[in-house]
Backbone as a printed PyTorch tensor [residue, N CA C, xyz], in Angstrom:
tensor([[[137.3240, 162.8340,  89.5020],
         [137.5060, 161.4730,  90.6720],
         [136.5440, 161.6060,  91.7970]],

        [[135.5340, 160.6910,  92.1220],
         [135.0040, 160.4450,  93.2740],
         [136.3200, 160.4900,  94.6360]],

        [[135.2360, 160.8890,  95.9000],
         [136.3060, 161.2170,  96.7410],
         [136.0810, 159.5480,  97.6190]],

        [[134.9500, 159.1030,  97.4600],
         [134.8560, 157.7670,  98.2840],
         [133.8270, 156.8160,  97.5900]],

        [[134.3520, 155.6740,  97.8250],
         [133.1390, 154.4800,  97.2650],
         [132.4420, 154.0010,  98.6890]],

        [[131.1680, 154.0810,  98.5190],
         [130.6170, 153.4560,  99.8480],
         [129.9610, 152.2230,  99.2550]],

        [[130.0670, 151.0670, 100.1820],
         [129.5070, 150.1250, 100.2960],
         [128.4160, 149.7170, 101.5420]],

        [[127.2220, 149.2770, 101.2220],
         [126.3050, 149.2990, 102.1750],
         [125.7630, 147.9340, 102.1380]],

        [[125.6040, 146.9880, 103.1930],
         [125.0400, 145.7640, 103.4180],
         [123.7890, 145.9850, 104.0230]],

        [[122.6460, 145.2910, 103.7220],
         [121.2470, 145.4300, 104.4250],
         [120.4860, 144.0970, 104.6030]],

        [[120.0200, 144.2370, 105.7590],
         [118.9780, 143.2380, 106.3810],
         [118.0620, 143.5100, 107.2090]],

        [[117.5880, 142.4450, 107.9080],
         [116.2200, 143.2050, 108.6920],
         [116.6380, 143.9790, 109.8380]],

        [[117.5080, 143.1610, 110.9020],
         [117.6730, 143.6640, 111.9550],
         [119.3270, 144.3730, 112.3920]],

        [[119.9040, 144.2340, 111.3700],
         [121.2160, 144.5990, 111.3300],
         [122.0380, 144.0390, 112.4540]],

        [[121.6940, 142.8070, 112.6710],
         [122.5010, 142.4710, 113.9060],
         [123.4040, 140.8110, 113.4760]],

        [[122.5920, 140.1450, 112.0970],
         [123.1210, 138.7370, 112.1050],
         [123.9750, 138.6540, 110.5790]],

        [[122.8850, 139.0750, 109.4350],
         [123.5300, 138.9250, 108.2420],
         [124.2220, 140.1940, 107.6560]],

        [[123.4210, 141.2190, 108.0680],
         [123.9010, 142.4070, 107.1750],
         [125.6830, 142.6230, 107.9510]],

        [[125.3710, 142.8170, 109.1550],
         [127.1010, 142.9940, 109.8900],
         [127.7900, 141.8830, 109.4210]],

        [[127.6750, 140.8040, 109.6040],
         [128.5740, 139.7930, 109.0910],
         [129.0960, 140.0220, 107.7520]],

        [[128.2430, 140.3830, 106.8380],
         [128.5690, 140.8500, 105.4110],
         [129.7530, 142.0940, 105.1870]],

        [[129.0770, 143.0190, 106.2180],
         [130.2030, 144.2090, 106.1640],
         [131.4680, 143.7320, 106.6880]],

        [[131.3680, 142.8000, 107.8430],
         [132.9050, 142.8100, 108.5140],
         [133.7750, 142.1890, 107.5060]],

        [[133.0070, 141.2770, 106.8780],
         [134.0500, 140.4650, 105.8050],
         [134.3570, 141.2370, 104.5240]],

        [[133.5660, 141.8330, 104.2230],
         [133.8070, 143.0290, 103.0410],
         [135.1110, 143.8520, 103.7070]],

        [[134.8780, 144.1940, 104.4700],
         [135.6470, 145.4670, 105.3870],
         [136.9630, 144.4970, 105.4920]],

        [[137.3990, 143.6630, 105.4890],
         [138.7690, 142.6950, 105.7750],
         [139.0400, 142.7860, 104.2150]],

        [[138.4030, 142.4270, 103.5820],
         [139.0360, 142.4950, 101.7170],
         [138.6540, 143.7010, 101.4820]],

        [[138.1250, 144.6190, 101.6790],
         [138.2290, 145.9390, 100.6940],
         [138.5720, 147.1830, 101.6750]],

        [[138.3400, 147.1100, 102.7710],
         [138.4000, 148.1700, 103.6370],
         [139.7040, 148.8260, 103.8030]],

        [[140.9690, 148.2510, 102.9840],
         [142.4290, 148.7610, 102.9850],
         [142.3320, 149.9950, 102.2280]],

        [[141.6130, 149.7150, 101.0930],
         [141.6520, 150.3220,  99.5980],
         [141.5440, 152.2100, 100.0940]],

        [[142.4990, 153.0790,  99.7910],
         [141.9480, 154.3400,  99.8380],
         [140.6310, 154.7260,  99.6870]],

        [[139.8370, 155.6350, 100.3500],
         [138.4410, 156.0230,  99.9510],
         [137.1140, 155.1170,  99.8440]],

        [[137.6880, 154.0060, 100.6410],
         [136.5990, 152.9260, 100.2950],
         [135.8130, 152.5440, 101.8270]],

        [[134.6520, 152.7650, 101.7840],
         [133.7670, 152.3090, 102.9550],
         [132.9760, 151.6880, 102.9220]],

        [[132.7420, 150.7450, 104.0350],
         [131.9390, 149.8170, 104.2910],
         [131.0410, 149.7310, 105.1420]],

        [[129.6330, 149.7930, 105.4790],
         [128.8140, 149.7880, 106.3530],
         [127.6290, 149.0800, 106.2140]],

        [[126.7590, 149.1450, 106.9920],
         [125.5810, 148.0820, 107.0390],
         [124.4450, 148.7340, 108.0970]],

        [[123.3390, 148.2140, 107.4940],
         [122.0940, 148.8410, 108.1180],
         [120.5750, 147.9260, 108.0750]],

        [[119.6840, 148.1500, 108.9950],
         [118.5230, 147.1020, 108.9870],
         [117.2540, 147.8470, 108.4210]],

        [[116.6370, 147.1370, 107.6370],
         [115.3090, 147.7700, 107.3550],
         [114.1850, 147.9130, 108.5190]],

        [[114.2780, 147.3660, 109.2970],
         [113.8170, 147.5620, 110.6920],
         [114.7510, 147.2970, 111.9300]],

        [[116.1000, 147.9470, 111.7410],
         [116.9670, 147.9070, 112.2740],
         [117.0590, 147.8830, 113.9210]],

        [[117.5270, 146.9660, 114.7210],
         [117.2160, 146.9750, 116.1680],
         [118.3040, 147.8250, 116.5160]],

        [[117.9730, 149.1500, 116.3830],
         [118.8320, 149.9800, 117.0970],
         [119.5710, 149.6690, 118.5150]],

        [[120.9310, 150.1880, 118.2920],
         [121.8380, 150.0570, 119.2630],
         [122.0190, 148.7060, 120.1220]],

        [[121.3840, 147.6770, 119.0200],
         [121.7920, 146.2460, 119.6120],
         [123.4340, 145.7110, 118.9560]],

        [[123.8400, 145.0510, 119.5650],
         [124.9420, 144.0430, 119.3360],
         [124.7810, 142.9530, 118.4960]],

        [[125.7850, 142.4750, 118.0200],
         [125.3630, 140.9040, 117.0860],
         [125.1540, 139.7490, 118.1180]],

        [[124.2410, 139.0750, 118.0440],
         [124.1650, 137.7270, 118.7230],
         [125.6320, 137.0210, 118.6360]],

        [[125.4340, 136.3190, 119.9220],
         [126.9260, 135.0050, 120.1600],
         [127.2330, 134.5140, 118.7600]],

        [[126.2300, 133.9910, 118.0930],
         [126.0490, 133.0170, 117.1400],
         [126.7970, 133.9620, 116.0930]],

        [[126.4190, 134.5920, 115.8570],
         [126.7980, 135.5700, 114.5160],
         [128.1640, 136.5190, 114.7420]],

        [[128.3950, 136.6910, 116.3740],
         [129.7200, 137.2960, 116.2790],
         [130.7990, 136.2710, 116.1970]],

        [[130.4790, 135.1750, 116.6420],
         [131.3920, 133.9970, 116.5300],
         [131.8900, 133.8360, 115.1030]],

        [[130.8800, 133.7040, 114.2180],
         [130.8500, 133.4120, 112.9200],
         [132.0420, 134.5580, 111.9950]],

        [[131.4580, 135.5920, 112.4650],
         [132.3400, 137.0120, 112.0010],
         [133.7080, 136.4990, 112.5190]],

        [[134.0410, 136.6040, 113.4990],
         [135.6030, 135.9410, 113.8120],
         [136.1050, 134.7610, 113.6140]],

        [[135.4310, 133.5210, 112.9940],
         [135.5560, 132.8020, 112.5440],
         [136.3270, 132.7440, 111.0630]],

        [[135.6700, 133.8930, 110.2470],
         [135.8430, 133.9990, 109.0760],
         [137.0090, 135.6170, 108.8530]],

        [[137.4100, 135.8090, 110.0600],
         [138.5890, 137.0970, 110.0790],
         [137.8030, 138.2150, 110.3650]],

        [[136.5300, 138.2130, 111.0040],
         [135.9660, 139.5180, 110.8480],
         [136.0460, 140.3270, 112.1790]],

        [[135.7260, 141.4400, 112.5180],
         [135.6000, 141.9030, 113.9190],
         [134.1190, 142.4940, 114.1960]],

        [[133.6340, 141.8090, 114.9770],
         [132.1600, 141.7970, 115.3300],
         [132.3260, 143.0470, 116.6040]],

        [[133.3570, 143.2390, 117.3660],
         [133.2520, 143.8090, 118.6170],
         [132.5150, 145.5230, 118.8710]],

        [[132.7380, 145.9350, 117.6360],
         [132.2940, 147.3210, 117.8050],
         [130.7450, 147.3140, 116.9400]],

        [[130.0970, 146.4020, 116.7910],
         [128.9870, 146.8430, 115.7690],
         [127.8340, 147.0330, 116.7590]],

        [[127.0490, 148.0500, 116.0820],
         [125.9950, 148.8500, 117.0640],
         [124.4790, 148.9640, 115.7050]],

        [[123.7300, 148.1920, 115.8530],
         [122.5040, 147.9800, 114.9070],
         [121.6990, 149.5240, 114.6390]],

        [[121.8150, 149.7010, 113.2810],
         [120.9890, 150.7460, 112.9520],
         [120.0330, 150.6200, 112.0450]],

        [[119.2740, 151.8270, 111.7160],
         [117.8600, 151.7310, 111.0730],
         [118.3710, 152.3690, 109.7310]],

        [[117.9460, 151.2890, 108.4610],
         [118.1560, 152.0170, 107.2630],
         [117.1920, 153.2570, 106.7880]],

        [[118.1780, 154.2780, 106.1800],
         [117.5140, 155.4670, 105.8200],
         [117.8140, 155.9300, 104.4270]],

        [[117.1480, 156.7370, 103.7550],
         [117.0050, 157.1780, 102.5180],
         [118.5750, 157.7550, 102.3400]],

        [[119.0260, 158.6360, 103.3290],
         [120.4960, 159.1290, 103.0850],
         [121.2110, 157.8910, 103.0800]],

        [[121.0110, 156.9320, 103.8280],
         [122.1380, 155.8110, 103.7690],
         [122.0340, 155.2590, 101.9840]],

        [[120.9700, 155.4400, 101.5360],
         [120.9040, 154.6040, 100.4130],
         [121.5120, 155.5800,  99.3300]],

        [[120.9150, 156.8980,  99.4950],
         [121.7500, 157.9280,  98.3780],
         [122.9020, 158.2590,  98.4040]],

        [[123.6390, 157.9680,  99.5870],
         [124.9620, 158.1830,  99.4530],
         [125.7880, 157.0210,  99.4300]],

        [[125.4200, 155.7120,  99.3130],
         [126.1840, 154.5480,  98.8540],
         [126.1090, 154.2590,  97.4560]],

        [[127.3040, 153.6400,  96.9450],
         [127.5040, 153.5270,  95.5620],
         [127.3920, 151.8240,  95.2160]],

        [[127.3040, 151.0850,  96.2850],
         [126.6970, 149.9380,  95.9100],
         [126.0240, 149.2700,  97.1180]],

        [[124.7640, 148.8030,  97.0220],
         [124.1520, 148.1160,  97.9840],
         [123.9540, 146.7980,  97.8320]],

        [[123.9740, 146.2800,  98.9110],
         [123.9170, 144.5440,  98.4880],
         [123.0960, 143.8780,  99.9110]],

        [[121.7450, 143.7970,  99.3730],
         [120.5340, 143.1980, 100.5470],
         [120.9550, 141.8710, 100.7220]],

        [[120.4360, 141.2770, 101.7360],
         [120.8680, 140.1130, 101.8220],
         [119.6050, 139.0000, 101.3940]],

        [[118.4450, 139.7710, 101.1820],
         [117.5290, 139.0730, 100.6840],
         [116.5270, 139.9080,  99.3020]],

        [[115.6780, 138.9300,  98.8220],
         [114.9460, 139.8010,  97.6450],
         [113.7920, 140.8730,  98.5490]],

        [[113.7000, 140.5550,  99.6980],
         [112.5380, 141.4540, 100.6640],
         [113.1920, 142.6540, 100.7990]],

        [[114.3120, 142.4730, 101.4830],
         [115.3020, 143.7040, 101.8890],
         [115.3610, 144.3880, 100.3110]],

        [[115.6410, 144.0260,  99.0140],
         [115.6170, 144.7890,  97.5710],
         [114.5420, 145.7560,  97.7090]],

        [[113.6160, 144.7180,  97.9010],
         [111.9530, 145.7040,  97.7110],
         [111.9870, 146.3780,  98.4570]],

        [[112.4640, 146.2800,  99.9320],
         [112.3360, 147.3510, 100.8800],
         [113.2010, 148.7530, 100.4540]],

        [[114.2760, 148.6400,  99.7600],
         [114.9750, 149.5470,  99.4820],
         [114.6640, 150.0800,  98.1510]],

        [[114.3190, 149.8210,  97.5210],
         [113.5310, 150.1180,  96.0450],
         [112.2470, 151.1040,  96.7570]],

        [[111.7450, 150.4680,  97.5530],
         [110.0300, 151.2700,  98.1470],
         [110.6920, 152.5150,  98.9370]],

        [[112.1160, 152.8050,  99.3200],
         [112.3810, 153.7740, 100.1410],
         [113.0060, 154.3300,  99.2330]],

        [[113.9560, 154.4100,  98.0540],
         [114.4990, 155.1330,  97.1600],
         [114.2450, 154.4930,  96.1910]],

        [[113.6080, 154.8130,  94.9300],
         [113.4870, 153.9300,  94.0170],
         [114.7050, 154.2030,  93.0140]],

        [[115.2950, 155.1950,  93.0870],
         [116.4720, 155.3390,  92.3450],
         [117.8550, 154.5250,  92.9470]],

        [[117.7180, 154.1460,  93.8270],
         [118.6080, 153.4450,  94.6140],
         [118.9510, 151.7970,  94.0010]],

        [[117.6380, 151.7470,  93.2360],
         [117.4460, 150.2090,  92.5410],
         [118.8270, 149.6990,  91.4250]],

        [[119.1770, 150.8510,  90.9270],
         [120.4650, 150.5170,  90.1310],
         [121.1200, 150.3700,  90.6250]],

        [[121.8160, 150.4520,  91.7240],
         [122.7720, 149.8680,  91.9980],
         [122.6900, 149.0460,  93.5930]],

        [[121.6360, 148.6190,  93.5370],
         [121.1230, 147.5610,  94.5980],
         [120.9260, 146.1580,  94.0320]],

        [[121.5230, 145.1610,  94.6980],
         [121.4320, 143.7210,  94.4560],
         [121.5270, 142.9930,  95.8110]],

        [[120.7560, 141.7180,  95.3770],
         [121.0290, 140.8290,  96.6620],
         [122.4560, 140.3580,  96.6380]],

        [[122.9640, 139.9500,  97.8810],
         [124.2160, 139.6010,  97.7460],
         [124.8710, 138.5070,  96.7810]],

        [[123.8540, 137.3880,  97.1050],
         [124.1330, 136.3640,  96.1820],
         [123.7400, 136.5860,  94.5010]],

        [[122.6830, 137.7240,  94.3610],
         [122.5810, 137.9350,  93.0330],
         [123.7010, 138.3220,  92.1450]],

        [[124.2820, 139.4400,  93.0280],
         [125.6980, 139.9700,  92.5340],
         [126.6020, 138.9130,  92.3190]],

        [[126.8300, 138.1390,  93.3190],
         [127.9200, 136.9740,  93.2030],
         [127.6370, 136.3260,  91.6740]],

        [[126.5260, 136.1290,  91.4550],
         [125.9550, 135.1330,  90.1990],
         [126.5410, 136.2140,  89.3420]],

        [[125.9340, 137.2920,  89.1860],
         [126.2530, 137.8870,  87.9080],
         [127.2410, 138.2860,  87.2640]],

        [[128.3270, 138.6100,  88.3940],
         [129.7440, 138.7130,  88.1020],
         [130.4910, 137.2890,  88.1520]],

        [[129.8600, 136.2760,  88.1980],
         [130.7060, 134.9600,  88.3800],
         [131.7760, 134.9830,  86.9300]],

        [[131.1620, 134.8630,  86.0640],
         [132.0070, 134.6870,  84.7640],
         [132.5000, 135.7180,  84.0560]],

        [[132.8100, 136.8840,  84.6390],
         [133.3580, 138.3160,  84.0430],
         [135.0370, 137.7490,  83.7680]],

        [[135.2190, 137.9120,  82.7310],
         [136.6790, 137.9080,  82.5270],
         [137.5430, 139.1540,  82.1500]],

        [[138.6570, 139.1030,  82.3010],
         [139.6440, 140.2910,  82.2470],
         [139.2420, 141.2100,  80.9980]],

        [[138.6020, 140.7070,  79.9700],
         [138.3820, 141.5900,  78.7650],
         [137.0580, 142.1180,  79.2520]],

        [[136.0430, 141.4480,  79.8600],
         [134.8950, 142.2190,  80.2930],
         [135.1320, 143.3620,  81.2990]],

        [[136.4050, 143.4830,  81.7290],
         [137.0470, 144.5700,  82.6540],
         [137.6360, 145.6290,  81.7890]],

        [[137.6610, 145.4090,  80.8170],
         [138.7960, 146.3940,  79.9300],
         [138.3470, 148.1960,  80.2320]],

        [[136.8390, 148.4300,  80.4710],
         [136.5420, 149.7650,  80.8850],
         [137.3850, 149.6610,  81.8720]],

        [[137.4130, 149.4580,  82.9180],
         [137.8170, 149.4670,  84.3260],
         [139.2280, 149.3960,  84.3300]],

        [[140.1210, 148.9070,  83.1630],
         [141.4030, 148.6780,  83.0270],
         [141.8220, 150.1430,  82.5890]],

        [[140.8410, 150.7610,  81.8920],
         [141.3210, 152.0040,  81.0030],
         [141.1580, 153.5630,  81.9640]],

        [[140.8200, 152.9810,  83.1720],
         [140.8830, 153.8270,  84.6130],
         [142.3220, 154.0540,  85.2710]],

        [[142.9400, 155.1100,  85.5840],
         [143.9460, 154.9620,  86.3330],
         [144.4250, 154.2250,  87.4670]],

        [[145.2100, 153.1480,  87.4110],
         [145.5240, 152.5190,  88.8210],
         [145.1080, 152.9890,  90.0360]],

        [[145.7330, 154.5010,  90.2250],
         [145.6340, 154.9740,  91.2010],
         [144.2610, 155.3900,  91.8380]],

        [[143.2980, 155.3800,  90.9310],
         [142.1990, 155.8060,  91.3700],
         [141.0220, 154.5760,  91.4630]],

        [[141.2130, 153.8060,  92.5880],
         [140.6490, 152.6910,  92.8780],
         [139.0070, 153.0000,  92.8920]],

        [[138.6170, 154.1820,  93.7270],
         [137.2250, 154.3530,  93.8680],
         [136.1720, 154.8200,  92.5250]],

        [[137.1470, 155.2690,  91.3100],
         [136.3940, 155.2380,  90.0650],
         [136.4500, 153.7700,  89.5320]],

        [[137.4610, 153.2250,  89.7870],
         [137.5970, 151.7730,  89.5890],
         [136.4880, 151.0600,  89.6220]],

        [[136.0600, 150.7940,  91.1990],
         [134.8010, 150.3690,  91.6610],
         [133.5120, 150.6840,  91.4310]],

        [[133.5370, 151.9150,  91.3610],
         [132.1220, 152.7620,  90.5200],
         [131.9890, 152.0120,  89.2850]],

        [[133.2090, 151.6980,  88.3130],
         [133.0980, 151.2990,  87.0370],
         [132.2840, 149.9200,  87.2790]],

        [[132.8260, 149.1160,  88.2520],
         [132.6490, 147.6660,  88.5580],
         [130.8650, 147.5400,  88.5530]],

        [[130.5390, 148.6890,  89.2750],
         [129.0420, 148.3440,  89.9230],
         [128.2820, 148.5770,  88.3830]],

        [[128.7770, 149.6900,  87.5660],
         [127.8170, 149.5960,  86.2720],
         [127.6860, 148.2170,  85.4730]],

        [[129.2650, 147.7070,  85.5610],
         [129.3930, 146.4700,  84.3800],
         [128.4930, 145.6320,  85.2870]],

        [[128.5380, 145.1970,  86.5230],
         [127.7140, 144.3250,  87.0840],
         [126.1220, 144.6560,  86.8430]],

        [[125.6930, 145.6960,  86.5390],
         [124.4600, 145.8220,  86.3630],
         [123.7990, 145.6800,  85.3050]],

        [[125.0220, 145.9230,  84.2730],
         [124.7200, 145.7030,  82.8790],
         [124.8530, 143.8800,  82.5870]],

        [[124.9960, 143.2640,  83.5090],
         [124.7450, 141.7070,  83.4520],
         [123.1130, 141.3770,  83.8080]],

        [[122.6150, 142.3230,  84.3900],
         [121.1160, 141.8360,  84.5910],
         [120.4540, 142.0520,  83.1790]],

        [[119.8240, 140.6800,  83.1290],
         [119.3040, 140.1640,  81.8770],
         [120.0250, 139.4730,  81.0570]],

        [[121.4520, 139.3340,  81.1760],
         [122.3800, 138.6120,  80.2960],
         [122.9410, 137.2490,  81.3360]],

        [[122.7070, 137.4240,  82.2340],
         [122.7240, 136.1370,  83.0360],
         [121.5140, 135.3070,  83.3280]],

        [[121.1590, 134.0030,  83.3320],
         [120.5490, 133.4350,  83.5400],
         [120.0450, 133.5250,  85.1410]],

        [[118.7480, 134.0150,  85.2700],
         [118.3260, 133.8020,  86.8690],
         [118.3330, 132.4050,  87.4230]],

        [[118.6020, 132.3140,  88.9130],
         [118.5630, 131.2380,  89.0860],
         [117.0990, 130.1010,  88.8600]],

        [[117.1100, 128.9010,  89.1580],
         [115.7530, 128.3400,  88.7510],
         [115.0940, 128.4890,  90.0080]],

        [[115.4340, 128.6120,  91.2440],
         [114.8400, 128.6280,  92.9020],
         [115.1060, 130.0150,  92.8570]],

        [[114.2710, 131.1670,  92.6160],
         [114.3630, 132.6680,  93.0290],
         [115.3430, 132.8840,  94.4410]],

        [[114.6970, 131.9990,  95.7170],
         [115.5420, 131.8700,  96.5950],
         [116.5500, 131.7630,  96.7130]],

        [[117.3170, 131.2490,  95.6910],
         [118.8450, 131.2020,  95.7160],
         [119.4520, 132.5180,  95.4950]],

        [[118.7230, 133.4030,  95.1950],
         [119.4760, 134.8640,  95.5350],
         [119.5730, 135.5490,  96.8790]],

        [[118.4220, 134.6180,  97.8710],
         [118.5090, 135.0320,  99.3560],
         [119.2710, 134.4900, 100.3410]],

        [[119.8970, 134.7000, 101.4140],
         [120.2210, 134.4620, 102.5890],
         [119.4760, 134.1460, 103.7350]],

        [[119.4680, 133.0410, 104.2090],
         [118.5980, 132.9190, 105.1400],
         [118.7350, 133.4160, 106.4600]],

        [[117.6720, 133.5870, 106.9960],
         [117.7760, 134.6910, 108.3960],
         [117.9290, 133.5870, 109.6550]],

        [[119.0220, 134.1100, 110.2390],
         [119.3850, 132.8470, 111.1930],
         [118.6890, 133.2700, 112.6020]],

        [[118.4640, 134.5490, 112.7920],
         [117.8920, 135.3470, 113.6860],
         [116.8690, 134.2920, 114.9480]],

        [[117.5000, 134.2660, 116.0500],
         [116.5980, 133.6440, 117.2240],
         [116.4530, 131.8570, 116.4550]],

        [[117.4680, 131.2500, 115.5170],
         [117.3340, 130.0920, 114.9310],
         [118.2100, 129.4230, 115.3410]],

        [[118.4560, 128.0040, 115.1810],
         [119.3310, 127.2880, 115.8510],
         [120.9270, 127.3630, 115.0480]],

        [[121.8880, 126.7460, 115.7810],
         [123.1480, 126.9610, 115.3130],
         [123.5850, 126.6360, 113.8070]],

        [[122.6260, 125.3170, 113.7520],
         [122.8900, 124.9610, 112.2750],
         [122.2290, 125.8720, 111.1140]],

        [[121.6800, 126.8200, 111.5990],
         [120.6420, 128.0070, 110.4010],
         [121.8490, 128.9410, 110.4630]],

        [[122.5730, 129.2700, 111.6800],
         [123.3860, 130.2410, 111.6320],
         [124.5500, 129.7280, 110.5800]],

        [[124.9280, 128.2880, 110.7570],
         [125.9090, 127.6570, 109.9360],
         [125.3280, 127.9770, 108.2320]],

        [[124.1720, 127.1770, 108.1850],
         [123.7820, 127.7850, 106.9380],
         [123.7160, 129.0150, 106.1040]],

        [[123.3810, 129.9000, 107.0960],
         [123.4780, 131.4660, 106.6060],
         [124.7530, 131.7820, 106.2530]],

        [[125.8330, 131.3630, 106.8950],
         [127.0640, 131.5390, 106.5150],
         [127.5490, 130.9220, 105.1820]],

        [[127.0970, 129.7290, 105.1190],
         [127.5120, 128.6980, 104.0660],
         [126.9370, 129.5650, 102.8150]],

        [[125.8120, 130.3300, 102.8160],
         [125.1820, 131.1050, 101.7680],
         [125.8560, 132.3240, 101.4400]],

        [[126.2810, 132.9130, 102.6940],
         [126.8050, 134.4360, 102.5560],
         [128.3220, 134.3530, 102.1810]],

        [[128.8910, 133.4100, 102.8360],
         [130.7970, 133.6790, 102.8900],
         [131.0550, 133.6320, 101.3470]],

        [[130.6760, 132.5040, 100.8260],
         [131.3540, 132.4390,  99.3380],
         [130.9240, 133.8470,  98.5220]],

        [[129.6320, 134.2330,  98.5980],
         [128.8780, 135.3220,  97.9270],
         [130.1390, 136.6330,  98.1980]],

        [[130.3000, 136.4160,  99.3760],
         [131.3040, 137.7170,  99.8890],
         [132.4890, 137.7940,  99.2600]],

        [[132.7530, 136.2940,  99.5040],
         [134.2570, 136.0910,  98.3980],
         [134.2790, 136.4180,  97.2260]],

        [[133.3270, 136.1760,  96.6400],
         [133.1140, 136.7100,  94.9100],
         [133.0920, 137.9570,  94.8620]],

        [[132.4190, 138.6760,  95.5220],
         [132.7810, 140.1690,  95.6760],
         [133.9610, 140.5570,  95.6820]],

        [[134.3960, 140.4670,  96.8380],
         [135.7990, 140.7520,  97.1380],
         [136.9510, 140.5460,  96.0600]],

        [[136.8810, 139.3020,  95.7510],
         [137.7170, 138.6960,  94.6180],
         [137.3610, 139.6080,  93.4030]],

        [[136.1880, 140.0340,  92.4630],
         [135.8380, 140.9440,  91.6310],
         [136.7130, 142.4270,  92.1620]],

        [[136.1410, 142.8280,  92.7890],
         [137.0510, 144.1320,  93.5930],
         [138.3530, 144.5750,  93.4750]],

        [[138.8220, 143.3310,  93.8740],
         [140.3940, 143.2820,  94.0200],
         [140.6620, 143.0320,  92.6380]],

        [[140.3970, 142.2920,  91.6680],
         [140.6860, 142.1550,  90.1870],
         [140.6350, 143.5820,  89.6690]],

        [[139.2770, 144.1250,  89.9210],
         [139.3340, 145.4070,  89.1670],
         [140.3930, 146.6200,  89.9420]],

        [[140.8250, 146.4840,  90.9310],
         [141.6550, 147.2890,  91.5430],
         [143.3150, 147.2550,  90.6290]],

        [[143.4690, 145.9910,  90.1090],
         [144.9970, 145.8400,  89.6420],
         [145.0250, 145.3140,  88.1860]],

        [[143.4790, 145.3900,  87.5520],
         [143.6520, 144.7300,  86.0540],
         [144.1860, 146.0420,  85.3120]],

        [[145.1840, 145.2880,  84.1610],
         [145.3430, 146.7360,  82.9870],
         [145.2570, 145.9730,  81.7530]]])
């Protein structure tokens, strides 16, 4: 039995997209024992909080931005994670360069949501065989199952559909668009893991 399941979200500065995703994922998954959710940035604006617009979006969707402090992504963050959700393909590439091994459990957030969109309870049969009280092992099994969907699920016609637009220093409209891309993907991730925690 693994002691923890660590989920990491990654963007550029770690002040807009990745902390928003982190906070919303924590609302959905943070209550499970042994599950931790964190975030970091490839060019982390270390020590900074979230801009007002990003913090407001977090509160709007039930998150708590008050304690967020940006940090820069390290190899250790990557090697100690079980699932890494990057906000764009650019971040996924940066992660692969920093830790090539991590690419096996690294996805863009929207890519992950797309890969797991059509998973049925039958697809979760391997997860269901793990004891119900071992949420950590069940979640780890989901990551392997999701990775196995690569090559099975058609990629988007427009590769940019796997990215979340960067709203930093942009208008409120861009922040809203970023949230429209991010929030449904987070919802899909949370929904899948909640199913994995209970499927029998």
